[in-house]
C-alpha positions as CSV (number, residue, x, y, z in Angstrom):
1,S,54.6,145.6,132.8
2,E,55.4,141.9,133.2
3,L,54.7,142.0,136.9
4,E,51.3,143.7,136.4
5,A,50.3,141.1,133.8
6,K,51.2,138.3,136.2
7,I,49.2,139.9,139.0
8,R,46.2,140.3,136.7
9,K,46.5,136.7,135.6
10,H,46.6,135.5,139.3
11,Q,43.6,137.7,140.2
12,H,41.6,136.5,137.2
13,A,42.4,132.8,138.1
14,F,41.2,133.4,141.6
15,L,38.0,135.2,140.6
16,S,37.4,132.4,138.1
17,G,37.2,129.8,140.9
18,Q,40.8,128.7,141.2
19,P,42.4,128.5,144.7
20,I,44.0,131.8,145.7
21,S,47.7,132.1,145.0
22,F,50.2,133.7,147.4
23,L,50.7,136.4,144.9
24,S,47.0,137.2,145.0
25,L,47.1,137.2,148.8
26,K,50.0,139.7,148.7
27,Y,47.8,142.0,146.6
28,N,44.7,141.4,148.7
29,H,42.5,139.9,145.9
30,D,40.4,138.2,148.6
31,A,37.7,139.8,150.7
32,P,38.6,140.4,154.3
33,R,36.9,137.8,156.5
34,R,36.7,137.8,160.3
35,I,37.1,134.0,160.4
36,A,40.5,134.3,158.7
37,K,41.7,136.7,161.4
38,K,40.3,134.4,164.1
39,L,42.2,131.5,162.6
40,Q,45.4,133.5,162.4
41,L,45.0,134.5,166.1
42,N,44.4,130.9,167.0
43,L,47.6,129.8,165.2
44,Q,49.5,132.7,166.8
45,Q,48.3,131.6,170.3
46,L,49.4,128.0,169.5
47,M,52.8,129.2,168.5
48,D,53.2,131.4,171.5
49,R,52.2,128.6,174.0
50,Q,54.7,127.4,176.5
51,P,56.5,125.1,176.4
52,V,57.5,126.1,172.9
53,Q,56.4,123.5,170.3
54,P,58.7,123.1,167.3
55,S,55.8,123.0,164.9
56,T,52.0,123.1,164.7
57,V,49.6,121.5,162.2
58,V,46.0,122.7,162.1
59,E,43.5,121.1,159.8
60,V,40.8,123.4,158.4
61,I,38.1,121.0,157.2
62,H,35.5,122.6,155.0
63,P,33.1,121.8,152.2
64,P,34.3,122.5,148.6
65,G,33.5,126.1,147.6
66,G,33.1,127.3,151.2
67,G,36.1,129.5,151.1
68,G,38.1,127.4,153.5
69,T,41.2,127.2,151.3
70,T,41.2,131.0,150.9
71,I,40.7,131.5,154.7
72,A,43.5,129.1,155.6
73,R,45.9,130.6,153.0
74,R,45.2,134.1,154.2
75,A,45.9,133.2,157.8
76,V,49.1,131.4,156.9
77,W,50.2,134.3,154.5
78,D,49.7,136.8,157.3
79,L,51.8,134.7,159.7
80,S,54.5,134.0,157.1
81,G,56.4,137.2,158.1
82,H,56.9,135.8,161.6
83,Y,57.1,132.0,161.0
84,P,58.1,129.7,158.2
85,C,54.7,128.5,156.9
86,A,53.3,126.0,154.4
87,V,49.8,124.9,153.2
88,V,49.4,121.2,152.5
89,H,46.3,119.9,150.6
90,R,44.8,116.5,151.0
91,N,41.5,115.4,149.4
92,T,39.5,112.9,151.4
93,R,36.1,111.2,150.8
94,R,33.7,111.3,153.6
95,I,30.3,109.5,153.8
96,Q,27.8,112.0,155.2
97,S,25.0,109.6,155.7
98,S,24.1,106.1,154.4
99,D,21.4,103.5,154.6
100,E,20.8,100.5,152.4
101,E,19.2,102.5,149.6
102,D,21.0,105.9,149.6
103,V,24.6,106.7,150.0
104,F,25.7,110.3,149.9
105,V,29.4,110.8,149.3
106,T,31.0,114.2,149.2
107,R,34.5,115.4,148.6
108,T,35.9,117.4,151.5
109,E,39.2,119.2,151.1
110,T,41.4,119.3,154.2
111,V,43.8,122.2,154.4
112,Q,46.7,121.6,156.8
113,C,48.3,124.8,158.0
114,F,51.9,124.1,159.1
115,V,53.6,126.8,161.1
116,A,57.1,126.2,162.4
117,K,59.1,128.0,165.1
118,V,62.7,128.4,164.3
């Protein structure tokens, strides 16, 4: 069917190194990871804190290829049934170390998990 083809396309894209889509999260194409559940629980605790905050932004800073995007998206996806959620990407450059002869620059992706209480 058309839906099955779309699901396979999203799964293939994720397994080929693309960021996981929300469709792939719905069909659990990612591997379960304890850190994702821990992030989800931390976000839940932030939202349940008193006094009630209208929104919370959590930055998940991770090296490229480390699974941080997938972990952040999984946590947000699992909370999306309870809160309006969004994932915002921002690429930054960070100098890891430098001296007069060597400069090491890496690209670090920052994933901001935005969870709002309505």
